[in-house]
N, C-alpha and C positions, 0 to 999 in steps of 0.2 A: 610679797610685795616689799619693794625698797620703801626705807621710809629715811627721810632727810629732815634733818633740822633746821634747814634754809627754806624749804617750801611746802607750802600746803597743797593738795589736790583735793578736790570735792567735785561731784559729778551730779549732774541735774538733767531729767528727762522731762522734755517739751515735745509731746506730741513727737513728729518724726525728726526734730532736732533734739541731741546729746550735747549737754555743755559741760565743759570739763572748765572748772576755775581753778585759777592758780594765783598763788600769793606767796611772795618771799621773793626770794633771790634766784634766779635760773642760770645756772653755771655748771663749769665741771662736775662739780660735787652733785649737785641736784638735778641735774638735765635728764639723767636715766630714769629719775623718778617719772616725770613727765613723760620720757618714752614708753614706759611700761602701762601710763594708763593708756596712752593715746593705742596700743599694741592690743590692750584688752578690748577697749570698743570696737577696734576692726574686727578682730576675731568672735565676739560674741554678741554683736549689738544688731544684727542683720542689716537695714539700710537707712538706718537713720543718719541723716547729715551731721557732721561734727563741727561744734561752733566752742572756741575757746574764748575765754574771758581774762584777758591779762590786766584788768585795771588793778590788781593788787600786786602785779610782779613790779618790785622796786627796781630790780638789776636784771640784765641779761647780756652774757656773753656769745663770744662765736660758736660753742658748745650748746649753749641754751637754743639759740636761733637756728642753728643744724637740727635740732630735735624740733623744732615746730617746720622748719621746711621738711623734713623727712616724712613728719606726719600729714603735712597738705598734699605732697606728692602721693602717698602710698593711701592717702583716703581717695582721693581722685582718681586712682587708678584702679581703686575698687569700685568705681561707679558712684560715688558717693560725693558732696560738697562740704568743702573745708572751708573754713571763715575764722580769723582771730578777730576780736573785738576789744575796743577801751585801752589801748598801750598808753602808758603813762608817757610824759614827754620822752624822757630817756631812751625809754624802748622803742620809739617811734622814730626818734631820732636814729639810732643803730639801723633800724628795717631802712630811713632814708639812705644813709652811707652806702648799704650796702644791696641797694637796688631791688630791694625784697617786698616793698610796700605794696606793691600790687599783686604779688605771691599771696601774700599772710591776709592782706585786709580787705581785699574786692572781693565779693561774693563772686567764687569762679563755679563755673557750669559744669556741673557732674556730667561725665559724657551721655547719661540717659535723659539728662534735661538739655543739653546742648544739640543732640540729634531731635527732639521734639519742638525746640525752636526756631531750628534750620530748615 
């Protein structure tokens, strides 16, 4: 596992939800740490949906945003839901400026849920 002095990652399981809790700066140096955490969850956690608590992320650049978008895409492609939660205003502004708010913050249905709903 990579270690970044700028980003702290924790994990919590709540039933069928896996939570990744991130705190610190999400940037060029630390985004690989978050990407590694997402990759581990997708490889070894079965069908749990992935939720990301961003309330402790004070800064996010385009590399950090890319890590979140990749995780959202890969998680949904694996048939699981992905949702980011509680970004601070600066991070929420980045999402707004890049048009990624709905992709990251909306509870998107995983394909298995979409089929059941439709």
